[in-house]
Every structure is written in structure tokens, then in C-alpha cells.
N, C-alpha and C positions, 0 to 999 in steps of 0.2 A: 722586594717590596714594590708597591706601585709608585711610580714617579709622578711628580706634579708636572703636567704637560699644559703649557699655555694657561697657567692659572687653574689647573685641574684640582681634583680633590685629594686630600691627604689619606694616608693609610688609616684604616679603621673607621673613617668617617662614613655614616650612613646617609645616603641621599636617595631621592626619588628620581625617576626618569624625567618627570615634569621639571623638577628643580634643576637638573643637569641641562635641559634644553633652554631653560630661562637664562642660566649663566652663560651658555654658549651664545645666545643672542646678544646679551649685554656685552660680551667680549668682542663681538664683531661690529655691533652698531654703536656701542657706548651708551645706549639708552634702551628702554623697553617699550615697544609700541603699545599703546593702549586704545581703548574704544572711545569714539566720539559720543556726543549726547544721543544721537539717534540709535546707535548700536547699543548703548546702555539701556535705552528704553525697551529695545527688542528683547534684551536678555533679562528683563525684570523677573520673570518666572522660570529662569533657567539657572540651575545650580552649577553645572559644569559643562562648558562648551566642548572641551576635549573628549569627555565621555560620550557626549552626543555624537561627535564626529566619528568616533571609533564604532559606536553602536550602529550607525547608519552604514558604515563600510561592511560590517559583519552581516547586516540585514541584506545588503546588495549581494554579498557572497552566498547567502543562503538561498536567495531566489536564483542566482546564476547556477547553482548546483543542480537545479531541476529535480531535486530529490525530496519527495514528500516527507520522509523521515527527518531530513536535515531541517526543513521548514518547521516541522512539529517540534523538534528539539529546540530550535532557536526561540520560537514564540512561547514555548513552555518556560524557558529561562526568563524571557522578557516579562512574562505575566507574573513570575514568582519573585524575581529579584529586581531587574532594571527599571521597571515602572515605578517602583517604590522610591528610587533615587531621583527621578524626574517626573513626579506625579502630574504636573501641569503640562509640560511639553509633550509627553507621550499619551495624552488622554485619548486621542483618536485611535491609537494602537490598541487600547483596551477593548474596543469594539470590533476589531478585525475578526474575521471568520476563523483565521488560524489561531488567534489568541483565545477566543471563546471556546472553540472546539478543543483546545489543548486541556481544558478542565474536564472533558468527557472522554470515556473510554469506548463505549459501544456506539461508534459512529465510523462510517467509511468516508475517508477524505480523498478527494480526486484532485491531483495537481495537473495543471495543463502543460507546464514546462515551456509556455510560449515565450517568456522573457529570455530563456536560454536559446530558444529557437531563433529568435530575432537576431541575437548577437552572432550565433554560428552562421546564419544565412548571410549577414553582412560581411563577416570575415571571409566566407567563401566567394562572395561577389567581388571583394577587393583583390583576393588572390595574391600570388607571389610575384613581386616585381623583378625586373631585370636591372642589375646594378652594373655599371661600367665605370672604370677608372683607369688612369694612366699613371703608373709610378714615375715619380719625378726622376728625370735623367741627370740630376745634379752630380758633379764629381764627388765621389766619396759617399754617396748615398747607400747606407748599408742594408736597405730593405731587400731581401732576396725573394720574397714570396708575393704572390698576387693576393688581391682581396678575396677572390674565390676560394683559395687555399685556406685562408684564415677562417672564413665562414664555415667551410666544410668540416674543419677540424673540431668545431664545437657544436655541430648540428644547429647552427644559428636559426635556420629558416623553420625548424620545428618549434623552437622556443618563440619565435616571432608569431607564428600562426596559432599556436596553442596557448600562449601565455600573454605576450605583450599586447597584441591587438584586442583579443577578447576581454582581458582583464581591464584594460584602459577604457573600453567601452562600458563595462559593467561597474567599475569602481570610480571612474572619473579621471584618475591619474596614476602614475607609477613612475619608475625610472630605470634606465639601463645603467649598469655599473660595469666598467671594464676592469678585469682582473688579469694578472699574469703571475706565472710561477713555473720556473724551468723544471721543477721536479714533477709537475703535473702534465704540462703540455709545452711544445716548442713554440706555440703561438698564443697570443692573448685571446681571451674570450669575454663575451658579454653575458651578464646575468641580469635577469629582470626582477626588480623589487616591486612588490605590490604596494598599494597606497598606505597600508597600515605600518609599513616598515621603512618609510622614507619621509624626511622632512626637509623643508627648504627655508633659508633665510634670505630675504630680499630687501633691498633698499629701493623702494619704488619698483620699477620693472627690472632692475639689475639683480641678477642672481649672484649672491655672495658666497653661499655655503650650501652643501648637500650633506645630510646626515643619514647614514644607513644603519639599521638595526639588525643584528644577527644573534639568534639564540642557540646555545649549545648545551648538551647534557654531558656531564663529566662521568667518569667510570664509577664514582661513588654516589651517583644519583643527583649531585648538585647541579643547579642550572646557572648558566653564565650568560650575561648579556654583553655583547661586544659592540661598541659604538665606533663607527668609522666616519670621520668628517673629512670632506674635501673642500677646501676654502682657498679663495684667492688672497694671496699675500703679496701686494704690489703687482709685479709682472710674473710672479712665480705661483706654482701650485703646491699647497701644503696639505699633506695627508696625515692626520692624526688618528691613532687607534687606541682606544681605551677599553678595559675589561672590568666587568663587575660581577660579583657573585649575588644572585637574586635569592634572597631568603624565602623559601617556600614557593619559588617561581613568581614572587610578587614584585612588580616593577616599582613599587613604592619603597621597598626595602633593599637598596643596592649597596654593596660593600666593595670599594675599589680593590682589585687584585692585580698582580703582575700578569703580563700576557703569557708568560710560560705556564701559568696555571691552566690554560686552555690548550690541550694538545694540537688542536686544529690550527693554532696560530704560531706554530714553530717556525722560526726564522722571520716572522713579521716584525718590521721596525715600528717602534711606537711613534716615531716622527720621521716622515720622509718629505724632503723638499725637492721638487723638480724645477730647476732654474729655467727662467725665461720661457714658460709655457702658459699661454692664456686660458687654456681650457680646463675641464674638470675630470677628463677621462671618464665622463658619465654623461648621460643625456636624459633630461626630464621628458616625460610623455604626457600629453594632454590634448584632447580633441575639442572640448567645450569648456568655456569659462564659467565658473560658479559665481553668479551675481550676488549671492549672499556674503561671499568673502569668507565663509567658514571653512572651505576646503580649497585645495589647489586647483581642482577641476570638477566638472559636473558629469555625473553619471547619466547615461541615457535612461536609466530606471527612475531618475528623479521625477516625481509627479505622476508616475505610472503604477506605483505599488498598490494604491487604493483600488484601482481598476483590476489589477492582477489578482488581488484578494477577492474581489467580487466575482471574477471569472471562475476562480476555484470554488467559491461558494455555490455558483450556479451549476457547475459540473458535479459537485458533490451532492447537492440537492437532487439533481437529475438521476444520479446513480442510486441514491437511496430511495427515490420515488419509484424507479424501476424495480427495486427489490421488494418494496412493500406492495407494489401493484401486481406482483405475481399471484396467480389464482390461489385463493385460500380454501383449504378443504376442511370441513367440519365433520368430525366422526361421531356417531352415536355411540355412547358408552356401552350400550347393550350388545354391540357388535365387535367390541375390542377385547383382545386377550389380556388377562391379568397376570402380573408377575407372581409366581407361587410364593415368593418370599416376602415381598413388600405389599402384595395384594393391590398394587397400583396398576392402572391401565398402561399397557405398552403402546407408546406412541410411535408412529413411523418416523424415520429420520431420512430427510433428503435435503440436498443443498438448495438453499434459496426458497424453501417452503416453510410456512408456519402452520402448524396443525393445532386445532383447538377441539377438545371434546365437549359435548353437550349432553345433558341428561334427556333421554327420550321419555315420552309419555307411556304410561302403562294402563291397561284395562284392569277391571276388578279381578280377573283370573290370572293376572301377571303377564299377559301377552302385550306386545307393543301395539300402539294405536295407529300404526300405519306410517310412522315417520321414516324417512329415507335413511339408510345406513350412513350415507355420505352426502353432504351438501357443499357445493362449490360456489364461491362468490369471487368477484374481481371488480375493483373500482374502475371508473372511467377517468383517465388522466390525459391532459393535453401535453404530450411530451414535446410537441413542436415549439411551445412557448419557451421552454428551456433552451432549445437549440438556437432559436432566433435571437434570444438574449445573449447567448454565448458569442455568437458572431458579431453582434453589435458591440459587445465589450471588447472583443479582440480588435475590431476596427478602431476603437477609441485608443487602445493601448499602442498601436503601431502608428497612429496618426502623427504627422510631423516628422516621422523618421523613416518610415518604410511604406511603400505603396502596397495595397492589398494584393495586386496582381503578382508581386514578388513572392508571396506566400501561397499563391494559387487560388486566391479568393476572387470570385467574379471576374475571371479572365475573359476578355473580349475575343471574338473569333478571329480577328485579323492578327496576323503574325509577322507582317512586314516590319522593317526596321522603324519606319515612322510611327506606326501604331504601337510598337513596343516601347519606343521612347515616350510617347504620350501617356500611356497608362502606367509607366513606372517613373514618372518625373520625380516624385518625392524620394524614391530610392536613389536616383541618379544624383539629386542635389546632396543628399546626406553622404553618399559615397564620395563625391567630389570634395566635400569639406574634410572628410577623414583622410583621404589621399593627399590632399594639400599639406596636411600636418605631417602625415607619414613620410612624405618625400623629404621634408626638412629634417625630421627626426633621424631617418636612416642615413641621409647624406652626411649629417654631422657625426653620427655614431661610427660610420664606416671610416671617415676621415680620422677620427680619434683612435680607431682600432689600428690603423696603419701607423699612427704616431706611437701607440703602445708597442707595436711590433719593433719599431726602431729602438725604443727605450729598453725593451727586453734583451735586445742584443748588444746594445752599446751603452746603456744607462744615461743616455742623453737623447734629446729630440731636436733635430736640426730643421726638419721640415714641419712647419706648424699647421699646414692645411693642405688637403688633397682635393682635387676636383672630382666629384662623384656625380654620375648621371643615374637617376632612378626613373624607370619606365614601367607603368602598370598597363595591363591589357585593358582595352576599351570594354565597357559594358553597355549593351543596347545602343551602340554607336555605329557610325559608318565603318565598314570593314576597311582594312589597309588597301585592299584592291580598289575599293571605291574611292578612297582618298588619293590613291596614286593616279587614278584616271582623272578625277575632277581637278586636283591641284596641278597635275601634268598639263592638262588643257589650258588652265589659267596661265601657267608659266609659258607654254608655247605661244600664247597670244599676248605675252607681255602684260598681263593683268596684274601680276604679283611679281615681286622681286625674288631672286634666288634665296635670299635670306629668309624671307617670309615663307617660301615654299618649304624649307627645311624645318623651320620652327612649327609650322602647322602639321607637317607629315610625321615628325619624330617627337614633338612635344617635350623637348629638353632631354631626351634619352641619350643623345649622342655626346660622347666626350669631346673636348675641345679639338683634339687632333683629328678625330673622325669628322667632326663638323667642318673644320677647315678643309679637309681633303674633299668632302662632298661638295662644299661651296666652290672650291677651285675647279672641280670637274664640271659643275654646272655652268660656271662663268666661261670656261674654255669652250664648252659646247655651244654657248650662245655667241661667243666672240667670233666663231667661224661662220656666223650667219650675217650676210652683208646687209640684211634688213633689220638687224637686232636693235639699231638705234633710231629707227623711224616710227616707233610706236607700234610695231608689229605689222605694218602694212606690207604685205607680200604680194607678188604677182600670183595670179591664179595657178600657174604651173608649179610654183614653189609651195603654195598651200596644198595642192593635190599631192605633191611629193611628201610633205610632212604628214598628211593624213594617212597615206599609204604606209609609211614607215612606222606609224604609231606615235611619233613625237617623243618628247623627253620621257613621258610616262613609261613607254615601252622600253626605251634604253635603260632607264633607272631600274626597272623591274629585272632586266637581265643582269645588271650589276649586282643586285641584291640577292640573286640566287638563281636566276635563269628561268623563274616561273612567274609570269605576270599575274597568275591567279593566286599567288601565296598571300595569306592574310597577315602573317607574322614575320617581319623582316629580322634578319640576323644583324642587328645593329652593331654588334661587336666585331663582325668578321670583315676583313678587308682583303 
């Protein structure tokens, strides 16, 4: 039977997921945070903030899918069910093109897919980084594998580029969770949890606990919810796992059960304490802060769905206008063949054509009065108005996040590096913000993966933190060859220090050992120069010699691979 874990629920007691989360917060904080007067006024016409949060996440997911059927299915449910629970808050959704069109059948809906396109484009521009680390050489350190081996064993980079980065952009937040099981893999692996299946408990800015939701289906068709919480208990990490049977798959009707009731949890401990470890073996992901405080992070879709709906409406109207503007042919009934059984006129059938019969005029003797057998008409439509409006809407959708030139809109003729940086400034700014957070996320996650590797092999963690370098390729920036030349010239003339030279050239991608080695080389190179301490003032003969040899830039290029034209240094090779 289920055990009471840290004040958990007893056997047979029916609880809801919301009640469980509330008790978990009380257990950690000793009190339940509540809203201030301003927040209470904001929620005057809101029935349930948690339901609104979940519905927003599902709406973001529907748009991220770039599938018109998914959008139609989502807004059909919203129009039929969800809007009735929040009739005031969702009033604007009632007038969405997708919501209104969900009540009609004979209409062609055209989805642009641009919200997904923006995310995929940014993920592609960010690319896969280079990660470097040096395993600690402490006596008795049991870690036998490198970080690269750990990442390859679980196809980490596929999950990173196809789940973590795009879903964090689309939903606003998520979390990496580190798992380990000798029966499955010889190495730990990281699983990404989407926003709907992870919750945090904080005291101010300090993270106290992370709760992960996992749903399973039993062989008898029963659904189970497994809640795993990772919390700080003094200087230790406490991992508690609880299982519930969900009646009818409803998270409001949860019955505590033993972990053995879920086959996937075979061998999992209900309570695991990792002594003297300050981390969570997990890493929250967020790029933008949500100023409303309703969610952990802000989606890049926030404030853009109204425009995206307008864009789909414009494209759909354009598509339907093209269809109805197809030349229409009117057939004189006198010239149409009749069905011998129904005695109805047989009308031609062609794709995208509408045929209408009309009664011809007859003379007194029964002959026609000269009407044409077929008459063709076609309306005059200004299709360019729809196209211009669609481009204008798209520019508003990507404004503040991505430059039009990134999507191939209004690209200037100049293609040099300066012109490229100028016309893609917004994209570069957004990319820099994302990568600033990603460097911190990945460095922390990789360090904890190495800690988990040690724990998997020894059931203890002696090294609490590893030094990780994360380096992304530059976008629309000076090539490595250009940096090497310009920074090398500055270093030769003693305009910058060797430390600044390495910082600017590698942007933190070097490990401490590699950094120290390169710094030692540069200082030794300069210490052999008798004029190195006089501000760089060299006699003309020495200056000519330095120019002829190519200076430090040429020497360093040879050390990095022997090709001064190479744009990508092998920062890990020595």
C-alpha cells in the first residue's frame, strides 16, 4: 500500500493534482503565497488562473504544430467547452477567425505556418554549440567517460535542437531532468519536460523544489500519474516519487497507490537522499521573463496570436476569393442533356467551377430566341490587396524578434558582412539573448550530468561542479580569420593584453587548461621581444620583420591548424 512520504496522502484518500501541489508548497514554505490587492483586482473576472495557464500552453502548442487540422480541433473545443468556463477572460477568442470558422463546414481555411517557421529559423540560426570540459584529476575520481560520450549515448543534441530550444521558445519555459538506470544505459541521460508537466516552488528568486509529472497507461487500461519532486533539504538533495491512479484519466480524482502498481517504476525508490549535493540534477529553461507572473516564462508567441489569426484569415479569404473568381459558365437548359430516370439536366462537373443553368427564351413555334448556349462571366478582384496585407501582418508578427531579411523579405542587394549585420540587427539581438541563457543552461546541465555519472557508478558525488565551456558559431559576424587578423595586429602593437586577446577571440569557449596554455604561449612569445615593455615602439627594421612574418596572428593560425584562412578553430585540440 502507499506510504505516507513527508506528510503525503494515505491509502484510499481521493485528492486532486491541485490539492497535492498546494500541500507540497505548504510543506516547503510553511505558508501559501497569495495575491496582493492589485493582482486580486486583475482576477476579478477570472474563475481559474491555473486553467487559463494550461489553455494558453495548449494554444501555443497548437500554433507551433503548424497544422490547420490541429488548430481547427483546438478552437472547436475552445468554442464548445473552454469559453463557457471563462466567458469574460476569453471574450476576444470568440471572434477569432479560427473560432468562428470552426462552426462552419463549407469553407477552406489556409494556415500560414509562420509562427512555426520563425521558431525553426531561430533554432537553425543558433545551431549546435561546441562544449569543452576537463574531467577533474583529483585522486580517486571515478568518472571514466568524457562529456561527449555521455551526450552521444542519449542523442542529446537531437533532443536539444528538436525539443528543448523550440519548445522553450514556443511555450516559454520547460526543464531538463537527469535520469539514470543501469538496466537501461551505462550513462545518465537528460529528458526535456514541457511546460505543462513541470512546476517550481520558489522563495523569492531561490529555487526550492521542482515537480515533474509523468503519465502512464496500465495493462488494464488504468491511467497513472507519477509525481517526482526534487527538493533541497539543507545541504542535501531529496527526491520523492509518488504514484496515483487517475479515475477516468481525470487529474481531479487521484487515488494514491504503491509504486509497484506501475511497471515502469520497478526498482524506483520512494525516497532518495543524495547527501551533500547542492544541485537538483535538473535544469530549468527560460529565455524571457513573464511580467504578469502567471507563468514561469514568456513565450515568443505572447501578443502575436491575434496577428497570426488575422494572417490566416487574410490567406483564407484570398484562397476563397480565387476560387469564387474562377470564370463561371451559365448553360442554357435547352442545350443540356436530361437524365432519362430523373429527367433532370445533366450538369458538367469540373474542379473549381460552378455551373448554373438558366431558362432560355422561346419563340411561338418553340424555337430559341437566339440566346447563346453558354455564357461566361468573371468578377474583377484586386488580389494584390490580400498579398500586401499578408506581408504587412507578417512584418508585425516578427517585429521585435526577427528581422524581415532573415525570412527573405525585402533583402538589400549588399551582401557584405557590415550590410548583413545592419539589416539583421533584430535577429542578432534576439539570438544573443537566447544564447546567453542557453550557455548558462547547458553549462549547468552538463556539469550535473557528470555528477550523475559519478553517482551512477559510486552512489556518491565527490565533485560538485565541473568547468564547462560553451561556444556557438557566430551569425552575421566577423569571420574567425578576420578576428585573427584584427586582434593579432592589435596584440602585436600592444594595444590589447594577451588576456583580452583570448577573451575576444574565443568568447569563453576555451577550458581553463586550454586558456592557461594559450596565455602562456602568448606571454612567452612576447617575452622574447626586447621592445615588449616600451609600449610597442620598435625600430623600423623590427617592424618590417614583424610584418614580413605575419605577426602573432600568423603564428597562432599555424598553431590552430596550419591554415590561416580557417574560420572555425579547433578549440579543443592541443
